[in-house]
N, CA, C and O of each residue as an XYZ file, in Angstrom:
496
protein
N       0.842     -1.201      0.000
C       0.000      0.000      0.000
C       0.875      1.249      0.000
O       1.969      1.262      0.564
N       0.385      2.259     -0.624
C       1.054      3.552     -0.679
C       1.167      4.155      0.717
O       0.323      3.913      1.580
N       2.202      4.931      0.924
C       2.354      5.676      2.191
C       1.902      7.118      1.997
O       2.345      8.014      2.716
N       1.022      7.340      1.028
C       0.529      8.680      0.747
C      -0.226      9.230      1.950
O      -0.995      8.521      2.599
N       0.010     10.511      2.234
C      -0.632     11.194      3.354
C      -1.478     12.337      2.812
O      -0.966     13.232      2.139
N      -2.771     12.306      3.106
C      -3.662     13.420      2.773
C      -3.693     14.361      3.974
O      -3.863     13.930      5.115
N      -3.527     15.641      3.700
C      -3.518     16.652      4.758
C      -4.817     17.435      4.650
O      -4.950     18.316      3.801
N      -5.771     17.111      5.511
C      -7.076     17.776      5.479
C      -6.992     19.062      6.285
O      -6.785     19.043      7.498
N      -7.157     20.177      5.586
C      -6.983     21.486      6.204
C      -5.634     22.074      5.818
O      -5.072     22.906      6.531
N      -5.120     21.619      4.661
C      -3.821     22.113      4.175
C      -3.855     23.629      4.048
O      -4.905     24.228      3.813
N      -2.680     24.237      4.209
C      -2.590     25.693      4.140
C      -1.287     26.107      3.476
O      -0.230     25.522      3.714
N      -1.390     27.130      2.640
C      -0.179     27.686      2.024
C       0.508     28.679      2.948
O       1.599     29.154      2.634
N      -0.107     29.001      4.077
C       0.478     29.945      5.036
C       1.555     29.230      5.862
O       1.277     28.240      6.539
N       2.771     29.741      5.796
C       3.904     29.073      6.428
C       3.805     28.955      7.943
O       4.442     28.081      8.532
N       3.015     29.823      8.591
C       2.914     29.771     10.043
C       1.893     28.751     10.536
O       1.767     28.547     11.744
N       1.166     28.108      9.630
C       0.150     27.125     10.020
C       0.779     25.752     10.228
O       1.697     25.363      9.506
N       0.280     25.025     11.221
C       0.818     23.692     11.504
C       0.621     22.741     10.335
O       1.464     21.875     10.103
N      -0.456     22.881      9.605
C      -0.684     22.012      8.438
C       0.434     22.203      7.416
O       0.896     21.236      6.811
N       0.867     23.443      7.226
C       1.949     23.731      6.288
C       3.266     23.150      6.800
O       4.023     22.545      6.041
N       3.532     23.339      8.089
C       4.758     22.808      8.690
C       4.782     21.283      8.590
O       5.824     20.690      8.308
N       3.621     20.649      8.824
C       3.541     19.189      8.739
C       3.783     18.716      7.308
O       4.493     17.735      7.087
N       3.196     19.411      6.341
C       3.404     19.005      4.953
C       4.886     19.099      4.590
O       5.433     18.200      3.951
N       5.522     20.180      4.998
C       6.947     20.354      4.706
C       7.763     19.210      5.300
O       8.625     18.641      4.630
N       7.488     18.877      6.559
C       8.233     17.797      7.234
C       7.936     16.431      6.609
O       8.839     15.611      6.446
N       6.673     16.192      6.262
C       6.329     14.923      5.612
C       7.088     14.773      4.294
O       7.607     13.700      3.985
N       7.148     15.855      3.524
C       7.860     15.821      2.255
C       9.360     15.608      2.478
O      10.005     14.883      1.720
N       9.909     16.236      3.508
C      11.328     16.045      3.831
C      11.630     14.593      4.187
O      12.734     14.099      3.954
N      10.623     13.912      4.761
C      10.780     12.502      5.124
C      10.418     11.560      3.971
O      10.446     10.340      4.132
N      10.083     12.121      2.820
C       9.839     11.301      1.632
C       8.424     10.810      1.426
O       8.185      9.975      0.555
N       7.483     11.308      2.205
C       6.092     10.879      2.038
C       5.424     11.652      0.904
O       5.540     12.876      0.843
N       4.726     10.955      0.006
C       3.905     11.666     -0.969
C       2.722     12.289     -0.226
O       2.105     11.631      0.612
N       2.405     13.542     -0.522
C       1.331     14.234      0.177
C       0.280     14.746     -0.796
O       0.553     15.027     -1.963
N      -0.933     14.856     -0.266
C      -2.047     15.439     -1.011
C      -2.641     16.532     -0.133
O      -3.310     16.226      0.854
N      -2.411     17.809     -0.472
C      -3.027     18.883      0.307
C      -4.510     19.024     -0.055
O      -4.866     19.161     -1.225
N      -5.366     18.987      0.972
C      -6.811     19.083      0.765
C      -7.328     20.304      1.520
O      -7.163     20.415      2.735
N      -7.959     21.220      0.779
C      -8.546     22.410      1.391
C      -9.663     22.914      0.486
O      -9.668     22.621     -0.710
N     -10.610     23.669      1.041
C     -11.754     24.124      0.250
C     -11.377     24.890     -1.026
O     -12.107     24.844     -2.016
N     -10.245     25.590     -1.001
C      -9.816     26.351     -2.185
C      -9.052     25.473     -3.170
O      -8.912     25.830     -4.339
N      -8.559     24.334     -2.707
C      -7.823     23.431     -3.576
C      -6.509     24.008     -4.083
O      -6.029     23.632     -5.152
N      -5.933     24.920     -3.313
C      -4.694     25.571     -3.744
C      -3.496     24.641     -3.605
O      -3.464     23.766     -2.739
N      -2.515     24.849     -4.474
C      -1.257     24.119     -4.362
C      -0.520     24.604     -3.121
O      -0.562     25.786     -2.782
N       0.157     23.674     -2.448
C       0.914     23.992     -1.247
C       2.308     23.402     -1.398
O       2.468     22.210     -1.664
N       3.302     24.242     -1.226
C       4.710     23.823     -1.311
C       4.990     23.081     -2.619
O       5.735     22.102     -2.647
N       4.381     23.565     -3.695
C       4.622     22.991     -5.009
C       3.827     21.743     -5.330
O       3.999     21.156     -6.398
N       2.951     21.328     -4.411
C       2.134     20.133     -4.632
C       0.711     20.568     -4.970
O       0.115     21.374     -4.256
N       0.178     20.038     -6.045
C      -1.169     20.390     -6.475
C      -2.177     20.032     -5.398
O      -2.200     18.905     -4.904
N      -3.004     20.991     -5.042
C      -4.019     20.774     -4.020
C      -5.331     20.330     -4.629
O      -5.583     20.521     -5.819
N      -6.163     19.733     -3.789
C      -7.507     19.348     -4.207
C      -8.503     19.900     -3.200
O      -8.141     20.253     -2.077
N      -9.770     19.971     -3.619
C     -10.787     20.617     -2.784
C     -11.442     19.698     -1.765
O     -11.797     20.150     -0.677
N     -11.611     18.420     -2.087
C     -12.315     17.512     -1.177
C     -11.662     16.140     -1.164
O     -10.955     15.764     -2.098
N     -11.907     15.406     -0.102
C     -11.394     14.039     -0.001
C     -11.936     13.155     -1.124
O     -11.252     12.237     -1.579
N     -13.155     13.429     -1.569
C     -13.746     12.577     -2.614
C     -13.054     12.740     -3.959
O     -13.258     11.934     -4.867
N     -12.230     13.790     -4.091
C     -11.481     13.999     -5.331
C     -10.187     13.180     -5.383
O      -9.494     13.188     -6.400
N      -9.861     12.485     -4.316
C      -8.644     11.665     -4.276
C      -8.934     10.342     -4.987
O      -9.892      9.643     -4.659
N      -8.092     10.016     -5.962
C      -8.326      8.800     -6.748
C      -7.288      7.719     -6.481
O      -7.337      6.656     -7.100
N      -6.359      7.967     -5.583
C      -5.316      6.982     -5.296
C      -5.441      6.487     -3.861
O      -6.077      7.139     -3.033
N      -4.839      5.342     -3.562
C      -4.883      4.851     -2.183
C      -4.164      5.814     -1.239
O      -3.116      6.366     -1.573
N      -4.745      6.003     -0.063
C      -4.166      6.882      0.958
C      -3.933      6.069      2.212
O      -4.844      5.409      2.711
N      -2.712      6.114      2.722
C      -2.389      5.399      3.951
C      -2.896      6.153      5.176
O      -3.491      5.569      6.081
N      -2.648      7.464      5.185
C      -2.939      8.280      6.373
C      -3.634      9.573      5.976
O      -3.290     10.199      4.974
N      -4.610      9.960      6.773
C      -5.176     11.307      6.683
C      -4.819     11.985      7.990
O      -5.159     11.490      9.065
N      -4.135     13.118      7.903
C      -3.803     13.885      9.096
C      -4.690     15.124      9.101
O      -4.762     15.857      8.114
N      -5.357     15.344     10.220
C      -6.393     16.362     10.307
C      -5.903     17.680     10.886
O      -5.241     17.727     11.923
N      -6.252     18.756     10.174
C      -6.001     20.116     10.638
C      -7.275     20.932     10.502
O      -7.233     22.121     10.186
N      -8.402     20.287     10.742
C      -9.708     20.953     10.783
C     -10.414     20.490     12.045
O     -10.259     19.347     12.475
N     -11.188     21.387     12.630
C     -11.935     21.053     13.836
C     -13.130     20.165     13.517
O     -13.498     20.001     12.354
N     -13.738     19.590     14.564
C     -14.883     18.698     14.374
C     -16.024     19.308     13.560
O     -16.664     18.615     12.768
N     -16.279     20.603     13.754
C     -17.370     21.265     13.035
C     -17.133     21.214     11.522
O     -18.074     21.040     10.748
N     -15.885     21.364     11.112
C     -15.553     21.315      9.691
C     -15.308     19.894      9.181
O     -15.378     19.640      7.979
N     -15.022     18.980     10.095
C     -14.806     17.591      9.690
C     -16.123     16.854      9.472
O     -16.232     16.033      8.562
N     -17.115     17.140     10.295
C     -18.384     16.413     10.231
C     -18.963     16.347      8.811
O     -19.358     15.263      8.385
N     -19.030     17.458      8.057
C     -19.590     17.381      6.704
C     -18.749     16.536      5.739
O     -19.224     16.162      4.667
N     -17.504     16.239      6.119
C     -16.612     15.469      5.260
C     -16.458     14.021      5.712
O     -15.698     13.255      5.120
N     -17.182     13.655      6.762
C     -17.029     12.325      7.340
C     -17.352     11.210      6.348
O     -16.628     10.217      6.288
N     -18.415     11.355      5.578
C     -18.771     10.313      4.601
C     -17.653     10.121      3.578
O     -17.333      8.992      3.209
N     -17.060     11.225      3.123
C     -15.955     11.131      2.163
C     -14.733     10.479      2.803
O     -14.023      9.713      2.151
N     -14.488     10.780      4.065
C     -13.362     10.178      4.783
C     -13.565      8.674      4.920
O     -12.637      7.893      4.707
N     -14.770      8.277      5.272
C     -15.077      6.842      5.380
C     -14.939      6.144      4.027
O     -14.432      5.024      3.956
N     -15.381      6.790      2.970
C     -15.301      6.204      1.630
C     -13.851      6.065      1.164
O     -13.523      5.139      0.422
N     -12.985      6.980      1.596
C     -11.572      6.938      1.224
C     -10.878      5.719      1.831
O      -9.937      5.185      1.244
N     -11.334      5.280      2.993
C     -10.795      4.119      3.711
C      -9.280      4.157      3.902
O      -8.584      3.226      3.498
N      -8.762      5.228      4.514
C      -7.332      5.222      4.821
C      -7.045      4.193      5.914
O      -7.954      3.775      6.631
N      -5.795      3.791      6.036
C      -5.418      2.863      7.108
C      -5.600      3.535      8.463
O      -6.021      2.899      9.430
N      -5.278      4.830      8.526
C      -5.403      5.528      9.805
C      -5.718      7.004      9.580
O      -5.503      7.565      8.505
N      -6.240      7.604     10.655
C      -6.508      9.039     10.687
C      -5.838      9.582     11.941
O      -6.048      9.080     13.045
N      -5.023     10.621     11.745
C      -4.351     11.265     12.880
C      -5.140     12.516     13.264
O      -5.321     13.427     12.456
N      -5.599     12.543     14.498
C      -6.287     13.702     15.057
C      -5.239     14.550     15.768
O      -4.834     14.237     16.888
N      -4.804     15.621     15.114
C      -3.836     16.533     15.708
C      -4.524     17.322     16.825
O      -5.752     17.408     16.850
N      -3.748     17.898     17.751
C      -4.356     18.643     18.861
C      -5.377     19.681     18.383
O      -5.104     20.487     17.494
N      -6.554     19.633     18.999
C      -7.633     20.551     18.656
C      -8.621     20.007     17.636
O      -9.631     20.648     17.347
N      -8.334     18.819     17.083
C      -9.234     18.237     16.083
C     -10.047     17.070     16.640
O     -10.900     16.520     15.944
N      -9.789     16.697     17.872
C     -10.404     15.510     18.461
C     -11.926     15.622     18.550
O     -12.473     16.689     18.829
N     -12.582     14.508     18.308
C     -14.033     14.417     18.477
C     -14.359     12.949     18.734
O     -14.264     12.129     17.821
N     -14.746     12.602     19.976
C     -14.972     11.198     20.321
C     -15.971     10.478     19.413
O     -15.753      9.319     19.061
N     -17.050     11.139     19.033
C     -18.062     10.480     18.192
C     -17.498     10.167     16.806
O     -17.704      9.073     16.280
N     -16.793     11.118     16.223
C     -16.193     10.883     14.901
C     -15.115      9.807     15.001
O     -15.014      8.939     14.134
N     -14.322      9.866     16.051
C     -13.272      8.869     16.237
C     -13.872      7.469     16.363
O     -13.331      6.512     15.811
N     -14.971      7.348     17.074
C     -15.619      6.046     17.228
C     -16.178      5.561     15.895
O     -16.070      4.378     15.572
N     -16.768      6.455     15.127
C     -17.302      6.097     13.810
C     -16.192      5.550     12.914
O     -16.382      4.550     12.221
N     -15.051      6.200     12.930
C     -13.916      5.737     12.120
C     -13.410      4.387     12.618
O     -13.152      3.482     11.824
N     -13.270      4.256     13.929
C     -12.805      2.992     14.499
C     -13.761      1.855     14.154
O     -13.329      0.750     13.825
N     -15.060      2.131     14.232
C     -16.062      1.113     13.898
C     -15.964      0.681     12.432
O     -16.367     -0.427     12.077
N     -15.426      1.566     11.587
C     -15.256      1.261     10.166
C     -13.909      0.593      9.884
O     -13.555      0.354      8.730
N     -13.158      0.292     10.958
C     -11.884     -0.397     10.796
C     -10.706      0.507     10.491
O      -9.652      0.038     10.061
N     -10.881      1.810     10.714
C      -9.811      2.773     10.474
C      -9.102      3.043     11.796
O      -9.742      3.368     12.796
N      -7.789      2.909     11.796
C      -6.991      3.138     12.999
C      -7.026      4.631     13.334
O      -6.723      5.471     12.486
N      -7.395      4.952     14.565
C      -7.508      6.332     15.017
C      -6.348      6.640     15.959
O      -6.083      5.894     16.902
N      -5.663      7.748     15.689
C      -4.522      8.154     16.501
C      -4.725      9.597     16.942
O      -4.983     10.476     16.120
N      -4.607      9.835     18.247
C      -4.591     11.205     18.767
C      -3.139     11.554     19.015
O      -2.532     11.087     19.978
N      -2.587     12.378     18.140
C      -1.174     12.732     18.254
C      -0.897     13.935     17.370
O      -1.743     14.359     16.583
N       0.294     14.470     17.516
C       0.739     15.574     16.669
C       1.647     14.997     15.581
O       2.669     14.378     15.879
N       1.271     15.202     14.340
C       2.062     14.698     13.220
C       3.504     15.187     13.311
O       4.435     14.418     13.073
N       3.696     16.463     13.654
C       5.054     17.014     13.755
C       5.880     16.299     14.819
O       7.062     16.026     14.615
N       5.255     15.999     15.952
C       5.971     15.294     17.022
C       6.296     13.871     16.582
O       7.418     13.404     16.777
N       5.324     13.180     15.990
C       5.575     11.813     15.527
C       6.747     11.765     14.551
O       7.581     10.863     14.623
N       6.809     12.724     13.650
C       7.921     12.774     12.691
C       9.240     13.059     13.401
O      10.266     12.454     13.090
N       9.205     13.992     14.363
C      10.460     14.401     15.028
C      11.042     13.302     15.901
O      12.255     13.258     16.106
N      10.203     12.415     16.419
C      10.712     11.337     17.278
C      10.804     10.000     16.534
O      11.067      8.960     17.137
N      10.584     10.046     15.223
C      10.735      8.845     14.407
C       9.658      7.795     14.602
O       9.899      6.611     14.368
N       8.468      8.213     15.028
C       7.394      7.250     15.272
C       6.183      7.453     14.365
O       5.104      6.941     14.663
N       6.338      8.190     13.266
C       5.206      8.439     12.393
C       4.625      7.140     11.824
O       3.406      6.977     11.767
N       5.487      6.226     11.408
C       4.995      4.970     10.826
C       4.436      4.017     11.879
O       3.587      3.181     11.567
N       4.901      4.132     13.118
C       4.484      3.204     14.168
C       3.179      3.592     14.835
O       2.481      2.739     15.382
N       2.847      4.863     14.795
C       1.664      5.353     15.532
C       0.378      4.775     14.987
O      -0.701      5.085     15.493
């Protein structure tokens, strides 16, 4: 399976954690898909507007949107069937996490940047 990482809530703004995470993921060799409502390219990678626009297998979705913004995208996330979803600080939602777990998707509450910095991104 591909180790592709979709970044939900991607941002071209360098001060945003989603941007910092994308940069670090790319430095570690992970193929990334920036996903945001505007579908803008981030760090030279073509962006897309919604999870349903992804046509390739995705190993991980790392979240940089709060529960209010994730809820309308939950069906698309379930349909994508990533191996895991990382809930970065501030994105946690027990009901959504349970729904994903019930669908067989591994749920992780962690910071993508920390996982990368301590060498545990693949293990989490």
